[in-house]
N, C-alpha and C positions, 0 to 999 in steps of 0.2 A: 738211782733216785734223782729226779729233776730237782735242781736247787734254785729256788727263787728267794734269795736271802737279802736281808737289810743290814748286813754286818760290814759292808764296805761302801765307799762313796759318800756323797753329800747327804746327810740325814734328812733334811727337809724334802729333798726331791723324792727319796724313797717313801717318806711318810705321806706326802701328797699323792704320789702315784698309787699307793696302797689305799689311801683313805677315800679317794674319789669314787671308786666303784662301791665302796661301803656306803658312802654318803648318797650316791645315786640310788642304790638299792633301798636304803631307808626312805628316801624321797618317794620312790615308787610305792612302798608300803603305805606311807602316809597319804599318797594320792588316792589309792584305792580305798583306804579307810574314809577319806573325805568324800569320795564319790558315793560310797556306801551310805554315809549320813545324808548327803544331798538327795539321793534317790529316795531314801526312806522318808525324809522330811517332806519332799515334794509330793510323793505318790501314796504315802501311807499315813501322813499326818503327824502333828506335834506329839501325840501320846506315844506313837510308835518310835519316833525319834528319841523321846525320853527313855523308853524301854531299852533301846539299843545302847544308849549312852550310859545308863546306870549299871549295865552288866560289866562295864570295863574294869572297875576296881577289883572285883572278885575274880574275874577272868584273868587278870594280870597275875594273880597269885599262882595260877598254874603255869603261866608263861614264864614266871620268875624262875621256877625250877628248871624249865627247859633251857633258858638263857644261862642260868648260873652253872649248871653241871656241864653243859656243852662248852661254855667258855673255859671252865676248869680243865676239861679234857684238852681243849685247844692249846692252853698254856703249856701243859705237859708235853704234848706233841711238838709244839714250837721249840721248846728247850732241847728235846732230843734231836729234832731236825737241825737246829743250830749247831749241835755237837756232832752231827753227821752219823748218828746211831740209827741206821735203817731198821734193824731188828726191833728196837724199842718203839720206833715210830709205828711200825705195823701192829705190834701187840697192843699198844695204847689205843690206837684207832679202832681196832677190832673190839676191844673191851668197851670203849666209849659208845660205839654203835649199839651193842647189845644192851648196855646199861640204860641208855636214853630211850630205846624202843620199849623196854619193859616199863620204865617210868611213865611213858606216854600212854600206854594201855591202861595202867592203873589210874592215871589222872583223868582219863575219859570216864571211867566207871565212877570214881569218887565225885567228879563234877556233877554228873547226872543225879546221883543219889542225894547230894548235899545242896542242890540248887534251891529248893524251897526254904529250908531253915536259914540258909545263908542270906537270901534276899529279903526274907521277912524279919529275921531277928538281927542280923548283922548290918545289912545295908539300909533297912527300914524303907523299902520301896512302897510308895502309896498304893492303895488298892486299885486306884484308877488305871494303873498300867502294870500291875503285878503279873497278871496272866501273860501279857505280852512279853514281859521280861523273862519269865520262866520258859516260855516257848522258844524264844531266841537263844537263850543260853544253853538249853538242853541239846538243841540241834548243833549249836556251835561246839559243844563239848565232845561230840562224836569225832570231830576232826582234830582233837588234841594230839593223837598219836602221830598224825602227819606233821604237825608243828614241831613235835619233839624230834622226829626223824630228820626233818629239814634242817633244824638248828645244829644237830651234831654233824651232819655232812658239811654244812657251811663253815663250822668252826674248824674242822679238820682241814678243809681247803685253805682257809685263811692262815692256819698254822704253818703251811708250807709256802705261804706268800701269794696264793692265788685268790685275791679278793674280787677280781673282775668277774669270775664265774657266777658268783651269787647275784650279780646284777642281772644276768640273763635269766636266771631262775625266777627272780622277782618280777622281771618284765613279763614273763609268761603268766605268772600268777596274777599280776595286776590287771593285765588286759583281759584275761579270762574272767576275773572277778567282776570287772566293770560290765562286760558283756552279759554275764549271767544276772547281775543285779538288775540291769535294764530289762532283761527277759522275764525274770521271776517276779520282780516287784512292780515295775512299770507295765510290763506286758501281761503277765498272768495274774497280777494283783494278789500274790501270795503273802504280801506284807512282811513282817519280821521273819517268818519262817523261810521265805524266799531269800532274804538277805543272809541268813545264817547258812542256808544250804549252798549259796553261791560262795561264801567264804570257805566252807569245807572242801568243796570241789576244787577251788583255786589252790588251797593248801596241799591237797593231794597231788595236783599237777606239779607244783614246785618241788615237792618231795621226790616224785618220780624223776623229774629232770635232773635234780641234784645227784641222785643215786647213779643214774646212767652216765652222767658226765664224769663223776669222780672215779668210777670203776673203769671207764674206758680210757680216760686220759692218763691215769696214774696206776700202772700195774701193781705198785706197792699196796694199793687199797682194793685190789681185786680179790675178793674172798669167795671161795666156794662155800657151800653150806657147812661142810665139815672143817673148813679152815678158820671159821670164826673162833677166836680164842677168848676165854674168860679168865682174867688174871685178877685175883684178889688184891695183889699189890698195886696194880694199875687202877683198880677201883678206889683204893684208899688214897692214891695220889690225886685222882680226879676229884674225890670228895674233899680232900684236904684243901685243894685250891678252889674248887667250885662251890662248896657249901657256903663259905663267907659271901661269895658273889650272889648266890641264890638268896641267902638270908638278907643281904642288903636290899635286894629287889622285893622280897617278901615284906620287909619293913616298909618299903615305899608303898606296896600294895595295901597294907593294913592302914597306913597313914591316910592314903587317898580314900580308903573305905570309910574311915571316920569323918573325913571332910565331906564325902558324898552324902553321909547321913544329914549333915547340916544343910547341904544343898537341897536335898529332898524335902527338908523341913520348910523351905521357903516356897514350895509348890511346884507344879508341873512346868510353869514358864521358866523358872530358874533352872530346873533340871535340864530342859531343852537347851537353854542358853549355855549352861555349863558343858553340855555335850559338845556343842559347836566350839566353844572356847577352848576346850581341851584338844580338839582336833587341830585347831590352828596353833595352839601352844606347842604341839609336837614339832611343827616346822621350825620353830625358834631353837629347839634343842638338837636339831639334826647335826650341826657341825661338831658340837662338843661330844655327842655320843659316838659319832664316827671316829673322832680322834682318840676317844677312850679305847675303842676296839682296836684301832691301829697301834696305839702305844703299847697295848698288852702284848701283841705279837712282836713288835719292834723290840721292846724290852726283853721279852723272853728269848728271842733269837740272839740278841747281843750279849745277854748274860751267859747263854749257852756257849757262845764263842769267846767269852772272857773279855768283852769290850764294854765295860761299865762307863768309860769316858764318853762313848757315843750316846749313851742314854741321856745324860744331862744336857748335851748339846741338842738332841732331838726334842727334849721337853721345852727348852726355851723357844726354839723355832716353831714348834707346834702350837704353843699357847698364843703366840702373836697371830698366826694364821686363823686359829679358832676364834679369837676375839674379833678380828676384822670381818670374817664371814658372818658371825652372829649379829654384829652391828648392822651390816647391810640388809640382812633378812628382817631385823627388827624395824628398820626404817620403812621397808616396803609394806610390812604388816600395818604399821601406823597410818601410812598414806592411803592405802587401799582398803582399810578396815570396813568401810561402809559397803563397798562393792562385794567384798568377800562374804560378809554376813548375809547379804541379799540372796546369795545362791542357795541358802538352806531352807527357805520357806518359813522362817520364824515369824511369830506374831510381833506386833509393835513393842510390847513390854519385854518379851524375851530378847528382841533385837537390841533394845536399849541396854539391857543388862550385858549382853554379849559385847557391845561396842566398848563399854567401860572396862570389861574384863580383858579383852585382847590388847587394848591400848596400854593398859597398866603393865601386863606381863611382858609386853614387847621389849621393855627396857629393864625390868626387874630380872628377866631371865638371862641378860647379858652376864650377870654374875656367874652363872653356871659355866660359861665358856672359860672362865679364869681358874676353875678348879676341877671340873669333872674329868678332863683329859688326864689329870694326875692319877685318877683311879686306875687307868690302864697301866701306868708305871708300877703302882703298888701290886696289881694283879700279876703282871709279868715278872715281878721280883719275888713272888710267893709271899707277899704280904697282903693277900686279898681280904684278910679280916679287917683291915683298917678302913676301907671304904664302907664297910658295914657300920662301923662306929660313927663315921661322918654322916651316913644316911640316917642313922638313928637320931643323932643330934639335930639334924636339919628337919626331919619329919616331926620329931617331938615338938620342936619349936613351932612349926607350922600348925600342928593340931592344937597345941596349947593356946596360941593367940587366936585361932579360929573360934574355939569354944569360949574364950575369955571375952572377945569383943563382938560376937555375932549379934547381940542385942544392944550394944552400946551406941551412944550418940556419936562417938568418935568415928567408928567404922560401920557398924551395922552389917548389912548383907555384903558390903564391899570387901569385908575381910576375907571373903572366899578367894579373891584374887590378890589382895595385898599381903596375904600370909607368906608368900614367897620371899618378900623383902626381908623378913625376919629369919626365916629358915635358911635361905641360901647364903645370907651374910654369915650366919653361924657356921654353916658347912664349909664355906670358903676359908674362914679363919682357921678352923681345926685342920683342914687338909694341908694348908700351907705351913702351918707350924710343924706338922709331921714331916713333910717333904724337906724343909730346911734343916730339920734336926739330923737328917741322914740315916735315921734308924731303918728305913726301908731297904737299905743296902746290906743289912746284916742277914746272913744265911740265905742269900738270894738264890742260890742254886739248890735244886731238889736233892 
């Protein structure tokens, strides 16, 4: 078994080396999401852009399950890998692949069936772009099985220290998505249907690339059809670690859905503005999310090897790097906000909303860099339930202040972007209290 471990040497060097491909991969994902929005806005209009944007909160509900359970399986594999237990690595990986593929197939069917009640009752999409929203999401949902498959392959590879490979898969997916967006939306004028189809095809390509790479480079993950193993014990371990991660993301999804309802209530221009604002906001969160993923594997491997001392050193070094990178991106977003917004073809009112949005969150979101990486530590130490508590506190506060102040003279519609100040401050406080208490170190090994 090839060993790419982070249990020896200088922690920050391992962490940065591991995190950079994860960060670059996430950047590629955001770039093609951004291009998607730019192409739709420029060539299909503001209503189509609003439709694509408003699907995000409910779509994230399904992605939350993929991310949560694949991350849970990755933590289990990382711990067994750190302990040098090749047999358990193989059994857990095999079970994880089967489990996620079945979930992906179920998610695709459920998404298509529930699309209309979800977007009419839950998200409260206006009639002016409801049909476009349903058309986009139903086509997008067909590709969920590829998203689930890609996420489990990527988590297994990261668990054995190979984070660079996911960058190549995402490069393939991003380039293909951009090319197909231009062909389907700008060239063939297929509108939101073309944008959704481009996303599905790109996801299928990254799924195929990840599978071929993993099975050819790592013989341990090379399974014949009869060699795939289903282990109830492994499923329980994956669910034990992964369910709290998935629940955390589901809570985020539900919170954002409730906020999306408020956004939609301010009209199509606000919805279009919010769509662009969220795309840009994702760039601000790239460093802290990449370091969360990295610290989950780093912590899992070091706990498996009995090196708890290295975990705390890695945390200190990682948070400084995360803060510095986030501040740099925030400054760039603030300086170039006008030029960035101009790419999306927004009307004057929507552009005005969006400028205020991204300039506000550019520095509010710095708070995330101070505590989100800690989630990776908790997950790698089998305390993945605690980030769910933090997410619940933060999202509850954001939703509460949004509904409380949406019609007030103090904030009004601006609470849509100011709510993060309240929510993230609470999340940061709760996460640090738990980390400093040391409770996350108890029962750290499976």
